[in-house]
C-alpha positions in Angstrom: 62.8 -2.8 3.3 61.9 0.6 4.7 64.0 3.7 4.7 61.9 5.2 7.5 63.9 5.8 10.6 63.0 4.3 13.9 60.5 6.1 16.1 63.0 7.6 18.6 65.1 9.0 15.7 62.0 10.6 14.2 61.0 12.2 17.5 64.5 13.6 17.9 64.5 15.0 14.4 61.0 16.6 14.8 62.1 18.4 17.9 64.9 20.0 15.9 62.4 21.3 13.3 61.1 24.8 13.5 57.3 25.2 13.6 57.0 26.0 9.9 59.2 23.0 9.0 57.0 20.7 11.0 53.9 22.1 9.3 55.3 21.5 5.9 56.6 18.1 6.8 53.1 17.2 8.0 51.5 18.6 4.9 53.8 17.2 2.2 55.6 14.2 3.6 53.3 12.7 6.3 52.5 9.6 4.3 56.3 8.8 4.1 56.6 8.3 7.9 54.5 7.4 10.8 52.0 10.3 11.0 51.3 9.7 14.7 54.8 10.9 15.5 54.2 14.1 13.5 50.8 14.6 15.2 52.3 14.1 18.6 54.9 16.8 18.0 52.4 19.2 16.6 50.2 18.7 19.7 53.1 19.1 22.0 53.8 22.5 20.5 50.1 23.5 20.7 49.8 24.0 17.0 46.3 23.6 15.8 45.2 22.9 12.2 44.6 26.7 11.7 48.1 27.6 12.9 49.7 24.9 10.7 47.9 26.1 7.7 48.8 29.7 8.5 52.5 28.8 8.8 52.3 27.0 5.4 50.5 29.9 3.7 53.1 32.4 5.1 56.0 30.5 3.6 54.3 29.8 0.3 53.8 33.5 -0.2 57.5 34.1 0.0 59.2 34.0 -3.5 62.7 32.6 -3.3 64.4 33.4 -6.6 68.1 32.9 -5.9 68.1 29.8 -3.8 71.4 28.3 -5.0 70.1 24.9 -4.0 70.7 25.8 -0.3 67.3 27.1 0.5 64.1 25.3 -0.5 62.0 27.6 -2.7 58.7 26.1 -1.4 59.1 26.0 2.4 62.3 28.2 2.8 64.0 25.5 4.9 67.7 25.0 4.7 67.5 21.3 5.4 68.6 20.1 2.0 69.7 16.5 1.5 72.0 15.4 -1.3 70.6 12.1 -2.6 72.7 9.6 -4.6 71.1 7.0 -6.9 72.6 4.2 -8.8 72.3 4.6 -12.6 73.0 1.6 -14.9 73.9 2.4 -18.5 71.6 0.3 -20.7 71.8 0.1 -24.4 70.2 -3.2 -25.0 66.5 -3.9 -25.4 64.3 -4.4 -22.3 66.8 -2.9 -19.9 69.5 -5.6 -20.0 72.8 -4.6 -18.5 75.2 -3.5 -21.2 78.4 -4.0 -19.2 78.8 -0.3 -18.8 80.2 0.8 -15.5 77.7 1.7 -12.7 77.4 5.5 -12.2 75.8 7.6 -9.5 73.5 10.5 -10.0 73.4 13.1 -7.3 70.4 15.4 -6.8 69.2 17.7 -4.0 65.9 17.3 -2.2 64.3 19.3 0.7 64.2 17.1 3.8 61.1 19.0 5.0 58.7 19.2 2.0 60.3 17.0 -0.6 61.1 19.7 -3.2 63.3 18.1 -5.8 65.7 20.7 -7.2 66.3 18.7 -10.3 62.6 18.3 -11.3 60.5 21.0 -9.6 60.4 24.6 -10.7 59.3 27.8 -9.0 56.9 30.1 -10.8 59.8 32.5 -11.5 61.9 29.7 -13.0 58.9 28.7 -15.2 58.3 32.3 -16.4 62.1 32.7 -17.0 62.3 29.5 -19.1 59.2 30.5 -21.2 60.6 34.0 -21.8 64.0 32.7 -22.8 62.4 30.2 -25.2 60.2 32.9 -26.8 63.1 35.3 -27.2 65.1 32.5 -28.8 62.3 31.7 -31.3 61.9 35.4 -32.1 65.6 35.9 -32.7 65.7 32.8 -34.9 62.8 34.0 -37.0 64.4 37.5 -37.3 67.7 35.9 -38.4 65.9 33.8 -41.0 64.2 36.9 -42.4 67.5 38.8 -42.5 69.2 35.9 -44.4 66.3 35.6 -46.8 66.4 39.3 -47.4 70.1 39.4 -48.0 69.9 36.5 -50.5 67.0 38.1 -52.3 64.6 35.2 -51.5 62.2 37.6 -49.8 60.7 40.6 -51.4 59.2 43.1 -49.0 
């Protein structure tokens, strides 16, 4: 069972892609679909390997901080898909169905480069997460010292 669309549908969707979107699709998702369709569209637009790499490098240099899950932070495309997966609640050993109702998990993925908004992080988001963690640890240590000082457990 393949989720890959038929060749005419692929061709139609590739013609809708902007040049940078086609470049990212070729670089990040070519193994997911028939690569000859991608190569044919790139050739029809007279985009060589150098131009494709240049388009990718230009977009990778853009830092998208406030994307609100409507703009891909990697390729800056606004072709964002909302995916829905079945989730079975299991509480028995070896994944046996527990009789819990079936639920669905929704997440967003970039159609062009495959960026998963639930899993992937930008460099800004990584730095922000690390800074927030360090600040939390520092504040916690400070509070412990204040409490210890107030109760006289600590002599400075």
